[in-house]
C-alpha positions in Angstrom: 116.7 32.4 -6.9 116.6 30.3 -10.0 118.7 27.1 -9.6 121.7 27.1 -11.9 122.0 24.2 -14.4 125.2 22.0 -14.3 126.2 21.0 -17.8 128.7 18.5 -16.5 126.1 16.6 -14.5 123.7 16.6 -17.5 126.4 15.2 -19.8 127.2 12.5 -17.2 123.6 11.5 -16.9 123.2 11.2 -20.6 126.3 9.1 -20.7 124.9 6.8 -18.0 121.7 6.4 -19.9 123.6 5.5 -23.1 125.7 2.9 -21.3 122.6 1.4 -19.8 120.9 1.2 -23.2 124.0 -0.4 -24.7 124.2 -2.9 -21.8 120.5 -3.7 -22.1 121.0 -4.3 -25.9 124.0 -6.5 -25.4 122.3 -8.4 -22.7 119.3 -9.0 -24.9 121.5 -10.3 -27.7 123.3 -12.5 -25.3 120.1 -13.9 -23.8 118.7 -14.5 -27.3 121.9 -16.2 -28.4 122.1 -18.3 -25.1 118.4 -19.3 -25.6 119.1 -20.5 -29.2 122.3 -22.4 -28.1 120.3 -24.0 -25.2 117.6 -25.0 -27.7 120.2 -26.4 -30.1 121.7 -28.4 -27.3 118.3 -29.8 -26.3 117.6 -30.7 -29.9 120.9 -32.4 -30.3 120.3 -34.4 -27.1 116.8 -35.4 -28.3 118.2 -36.5 -31.6 120.7 -38.9 -30.0 117.9 -40.1 -27.7 115.7 -40.8 -30.8 118.5 -42.9 -32.3 118.8 -44.8 -29.1 115.1 -45.5 -29.0 115.2 -46.7 -32.6 118.1 -49.1 -31.7 116.0 -50.4 -28.7 113.1 -51.1 -31.1 115.5 -52.9 -33.5 116.8 -55.1 -30.7 113.2 -56.1 -29.8 112.6 -57.0 -33.4 115.8 -59.1 -33.6 114.6 -61.0 -30.5 111.2 -61.6 -32.0 112.8 -63.0 -35.2 115.2 -65.2 -33.3 112.3 -66.6 -31.3 109.9 -66.6 -34.3 107.4 -64.9 -32.1 105.1 -62.5 -34.1 102.4 -61.9 -31.5 101.5 -58.2 -31.5 103.0 -57.7 -35.0 101.1 -56.6 -38.1 101.7 -58.4 -41.4 102.9 -56.1 -44.2 104.4 -56.8 -47.6 107.5 -58.9 -47.2 107.5 -58.8 -43.4 106.1 -57.5 -40.2 105.6 -54.1 -38.5 105.0 -53.0 -34.9 105.0 -49.9 -32.7 106.5 -50.0 -29.2 105.6 -47.4 -26.6 108.6 -47.1 -24.3 108.2 -45.8 -20.8 108.7 -42.1 -20.6 112.0 -40.8 -19.1 112.5 -37.8 -16.8 115.4 -35.6 -18.0 116.2 -32.2 -16.5 112.9 -32.3 -14.6 110.9 -32.8 -17.8 109.2 -36.0 -19.1 110.3 -37.3 -22.5 107.7 -39.3 -24.5 109.3 -42.2 -26.4 108.0 -44.4 -29.2 109.7 -46.9 -31.6 108.3 -47.9 -35.0 109.9 -51.0 -36.4 109.6 -52.9 -39.7 111.2 -56.3 -40.5 111.6 -57.2 -44.2 112.4 -60.7 -45.5 112.3 -62.4 -42.0 113.6 -66.0 -42.0 115.8 -65.5 -45.0 119.6 -65.3 -45.1 119.5 -61.5 -45.3 116.7 -59.8 -43.4 116.5 -56.0 -43.0 115.2 -53.8 -40.2 113.9 -50.2 -40.5 113.6 -48.6 -37.1 112.4 -45.2 -36.1 112.8 -43.5 -32.8 110.4 -40.7 -31.9 110.9 -38.6 -28.8 109.3 -35.3 -27.6 109.7 -33.0 -24.6 107.4 -30.0 -24.4 107.5 -28.2 -27.8 110.7 -30.0 -28.9 110.5 -33.3 -30.9 112.9 -35.4 -32.9 112.5 -38.5 -35.0 115.3 -40.5 -36.6 115.4 -43.6 -38.7 118.1 -46.3 -39.0 118.5 -49.3 -41.3 120.1 -52.5 -40.1 121.2 -55.4 -42.2 121.1 -58.8 -40.5 122.7 -62.2 -41.1 123.7 -65.4 -39.4 127.3 -64.3 -38.7 130.3 -66.6 -38.2 133.3 -65.3 -36.3 135.3 -65.9 -39.5 133.3 -64.0 -42.1 136.4 -61.9 -42.7 140.1 -62.7 -43.0 141.3 -60.2 -40.4 139.0 -58.7 -37.8 140.1 -56.4 -35.0 138.1 -54.8 -32.2 140.5 -51.8 -32.3 143.5 -50.9 -34.4 144.7 -52.9 -37.3 148.0 -51.8 -38.8 150.4 -52.8 -41.6 153.9 -51.6 -41.0 157.0 -52.1 -43.1 157.0 -53.6 -46.6 156.3 -56.9 -48.3 152.9 -57.4 -46.6 150.1 -58.9 -48.7 146.6 -60.1 -48.0 144.5 -62.2 -50.4 142.3 -65.3 -50.2 141.6 -68.8 -51.4 139.2 -71.6 -50.6 140.6 -74.8 -49.0 137.5 -76.7 -50.1 138.7 -76.2 -53.7 142.3 -77.1 -53.2 145.6 -75.7 -51.8 146.6 -72.1 -52.0 148.0 -71.2 -55.4 150.3 -68.1 -55.2 150.0 -67.7 -58.9 146.2 -67.6 -58.8 144.9 -66.1 -55.5 141.3 -64.9 -55.0 140.4 -61.3 -54.2 138.3 -61.7 -51.0 141.1 -61.1 -48.5 138.9 -59.0 -46.2 140.3 -56.7 -43.5 137.9 -55.2 -40.9 137.9 -53.2 -37.7 135.1 -52.2 -35.3 137.0 -48.9 -34.6 135.6 -45.6 -35.8 138.8 -43.8 -34.8 140.8 -42.0 -37.5 143.9 -43.9 -38.6 143.0 -47.0 -36.6 142.9 -48.9 -39.9 146.3 -48.1 -41.3 147.1 -50.0 -44.5 150.3 -48.1 -45.2 152.1 -50.0 -48.0 150.3 -53.3 -47.8 148.6 -54.8 -50.8 145.0 -55.8 -49.9 143.5 -58.0 -52.6 140.0 -57.9 -51.2 137.9 -55.5 -49.0 138.5 -53.1 -46.1 135.7 -52.3 -43.6 135.8 -49.9 -40.7 133.5 -48.8 -37.9 133.4 -45.2 -39.1 136.6 -43.5 -40.3 138.1 -44.2 -43.7 141.3 -46.4 -43.8 144.7 -44.7 -44.2 146.6 -45.9 -47.3 150.2 -45.2 -48.0 151.7 -44.2 -51.4 152.6 -47.8 -52.2 149.5 -49.3 -50.6 146.6 -50.8 -52.5 143.0 -52.1 -52.0 141.8 -53.8 -55.1 140.2 -56.8 -56.8 139.8 -58.4 -60.2 136.9 -56.0 -61.0 138.8 -52.8 -59.9 139.3 -50.1 -62.6 142.7 -50.4 -64.3 145.3 -48.2 -62.9 143.4 -47.5 -59.7 145.3 -48.7 -56.7 142.6 -47.8 -54.1 139.2 -49.0 -55.2 136.7 -47.0 -53.2 133.9 -49.5 -54.0 135.8 -52.1 -51.9 135.9 -49.8 -48.8 133.0 -49.5 -46.3 132.7 -47.6 -43.1 129.7 -49.3 -41.4 131.3 -52.5 -40.1 129.8 -54.1 -37.0 130.4 -57.4 -35.2 129.8 -58.9 -31.8 133.0 -60.3 -30.4 131.9 -62.4 -27.5 134.4 -63.9 -25.0 134.9 -67.7 -25.0 135.6 -70.3 -22.4 136.9 -73.8 -22.6 134.1 -76.4 -22.7 133.0 -77.9 -19.5 134.4 -81.4 -19.8 136.6 -83.9 -18.0 140.2 -83.2 -19.0 143.2 -85.5 -18.7 146.6 -83.9 -17.9 148.9 -84.0 -20.9 151.8 -86.3 -20.2 154.4 -84.5 -22.3 155.1 -87.5 -24.5 155.0 -85.5 -27.7 151.8 -87.1 -28.9 148.2 -86.1 -28.1 145.1 -88.1 -28.7 144.2 -91.4 -30.4 143.2 -91.9 -34.1 139.5 -92.0 -34.6 138.7 -90.7 -31.1 138.0 -87.4 -29.3 140.4 -86.6 -26.5 140.2 -83.8 -23.9 143.6 -82.8 -22.5 144.8 -80.0 -20.2 148.2 -78.4 -19.4 149.6 -75.2 -18.0 152.5 -74.3 -20.3 153.9 -76.0 -23.4 157.2 -75.2 -25.1 158.4 -76.8 -28.4 162.0 -75.9 -29.0 163.7 -75.9 -32.4 163.4 -79.4 -33.8 160.8 -80.7 -31.3 157.5 -82.0 -32.7 154.0 -82.4 -31.2 151.9 -85.0 -33.0 148.1 -84.7 -33.0 146.1 -87.9 -33.5 142.3 -87.9 -33.8 140.3 -84.9 -32.6 142.0 -83.3 -29.6 140.6 -80.6 -27.4 143.3 -78.9 -25.4 142.7 -76.5 -22.5 146.0 -74.7 -22.0 145.8 -72.3 -19.1 149.3 -70.9 -19.5 151.6 -70.0 -22.4 152.4 -71.8 -25.7 155.8 -71.3 -27.2 156.4 -73.0 -30.6 159.8 -72.9 -32.2 159.3 -76.5 -33.3 156.3 -78.0 -35.1 152.7 -79.1 -34.3 151.8 -81.7 -36.8 148.1 -82.4 -37.7 147.7 -85.1 -40.2 144.7 -85.4 -42.5 141.6 -86.6 -40.6 142.8 -85.2 -37.3 142.2 -81.8 -35.6 143.2 -79.7 -32.7 140.9 -77.3 -30.9 143.0 -75.2 -28.5 141.8 -73.0 -25.8 144.7 -70.8 -24.7 144.6 -68.7 -21.5 148.1 -67.3 -21.8 150.3 -66.0 -24.6 151.3 -67.5 -27.9 154.9 -67.1 -29.2 156.0 -68.5 -32.5 159.4 -67.8 -33.9 162.3 -69.2 -35.9 160.9 -71.9 -38.1 158.0 -72.6 -35.8 155.0 -74.2 -37.5 151.4 -75.0 -36.4 149.3 -77.2 -38.6 151.2 -78.6 -41.6 148.0 -79.6 -43.4 146.5 -77.4 -46.0 143.2 -77.1 -44.1 143.2 -74.2 -41.6 140.0 -75.5 -40.0 142.0 -78.4 -38.6 143.5 -76.0 -36.1 141.0 -73.8 -34.1 142.7 -71.5 -31.6 140.6 -69.7 -29.1 142.0 -67.1 -26.7 140.1 -67.3 -23.4 141.4 -64.1 -21.8 138.6 -62.0 -20.5 140.5 -58.7 -20.9 143.7 -57.0 -19.9 145.1 -58.3 -16.6 148.1 -57.3 -14.5 150.4 -58.1 -17.4 148.3 -56.3 -20.0 146.4 -57.9 -22.9 146.8 -61.4 -24.1 149.5 -61.5 -26.8 149.9 -63.7 -29.9 153.2 -63.1 -31.5 154.4 -64.7 -34.8 157.9 -63.7 -35.8 160.8 -65.0 -37.9 159.7 -67.5 -40.5 156.8 -68.8 -38.4 153.9 -70.4 -40.3 150.4 -70.8 -39.0 147.3 -72.3 -40.6 144.4 -71.8 -38.3 141.1 -70.2 -37.4 142.1 -67.9 -34.6 139.5 -66.3 -32.4 141.0 -64.2 -29.6 139.0 -61.0 -29.1 141.1 -59.9 -26.1 144.5 -60.6 -27.6 146.9 -58.3 -29.4 148.1 -60.2 -32.5 151.5 -59.4 -34.0 152.8 -60.9 -37.2 156.3 -60.4 -38.8 159.5 -58.8 -37.8 162.9 -60.2 -38.7 161.9 -63.1 -41.0 161.6 -63.3 -44.7 159.0 -65.9 -45.4 156.4 -65.6 -42.6 153.0 -66.7 -43.7 149.6 -67.2 -42.0 146.6 -68.9 -43.6 143.0 -69.0 -42.3 141.3 -66.2 -40.4 142.1 -64.1 -37.3 140.0 -62.2 -34.8 141.8 -60.1 -32.2 141.7 -57.0 -30.1 144.4 -55.4 -32.3 146.3 -56.8 -35.2 149.7 -55.6 -36.3 151.8 -56.7 -39.3 155.5 -55.7 -39.0 156.5 -56.4 -42.6 157.7 -59.4 -44.5 154.5 -61.4 -43.9 151.7 -62.8 -46.1 148.2 -63.6 -45.0 145.8 -65.8 -47.0 142.2 -65.8 -45.9 140.6 -69.2 -46.3 137.0 -68.5 -47.5 135.9 -72.0 -46.4 136.1 -70.7 -42.8 133.0 -68.6 -43.4 131.1 -71.8 -42.9 132.8 -72.6 -39.5 130.9 -71.9 -36.3 127.8 -70.4 -37.8 125.4 -69.0 -35.2 121.8 -69.8 -36.0 120.6 -66.6 -34.4 120.5 -63.4 -36.4 123.0 -60.7 -35.7 123.6 -57.1 -36.8 125.9 -56.9 -39.8 125.6 -53.2 -40.8 124.0 -50.1 -39.2 123.2 -46.8 -40.9 121.2 -43.7 -40.1 118.9 -42.7 -42.9 119.7 -39.0 -43.4 118.1 -38.6 -46.8 114.3 -38.3 -46.9 113.9 -40.5 -50.0 115.6 -43.4 -48.1 113.2 -43.4 -45.2 110.1 -45.6 -44.9 106.5 -44.7 -43.9 105.2 -46.7 -41.0 101.6 -47.8 -40.6 101.4 -45.9 -37.2 102.3 -42.6 -38.8 
């Protein structure tokens, strides 16, 4: 007997075959897509690794320049060049070969430049990236306002400009246009100008500054009618904000007499907390170094006559309010204020607060302090330069950067000023090793 065919079974079998074919096709597409995504991920990781290798080569170059040690380097036009072979690294079970090519242009001058190229390879994958680094002998007070993180101008009637105390007193009718504002942060909106008027420059670590409808960034050379001059904005700011400590010296406890130091002499004093109430005065004589481990509250006045100076190392918080005044001279460098906090403690970050009509003329370096200016007063003013963790203006405050402070505390070693990856082919250099 001939077997009878079953059309239903045949149709089902055909359906199964079709499903299997579709599944195989989808799986193939998925595997192909997954392979491409994995390759993209590996390339992206290698690209970042190449940048890191380039930075490592640049650091070796900076060290060679600071030590003036050119052994192993090849002389080229306007500088030196070298290739570093860096030990291979094992990533994901595969070895990565790593090489850095470095060129230094104009070594020993005020503005040397480094071109560094990182080359990495793993199997069939390879990446090479180039960076350019501008160097200089940086002082902590190259800019008027420098923050590690956020710098924000809230409220109204906030202005930033500059002058040079070496050339005379600040003239409100004739200020200069170098009132620089800078932040290491690359976060969006961390540099928030709002309605402030910045007669100078603004530099960030990556993201553009946020400027309000009434805000301005400008200078004497800015196009007429242009409130935000893009040529005065940069997004590649870099600075090394090292922590500081009071000098290792023999300190005499402050006796609370209202006078510190002796004319013509250097005096080292120490105290825990100092408070000057409204009407109280602290007179500085000679060159005084004060190690204040606690808080400083100034509602009165710290008087620094011509020829005298106060270098203050502050471990606690600063509070100025009312008509408080620190440094009645017209030379901000006569008062150097260093915050010695090494980071946020149990009570948070170190805090420097200037409110009311407080007036401060100083070079302030406090990389772990949150600095707040304004709020409640009508004539608050600060002159000099400030470095902090964050800086906030709450309105009704003016800041005048003293350009003379750019000569204060110059470090003789070279430091990185700007860093930029060279993305365009015509910007890149050709190394001897290539």
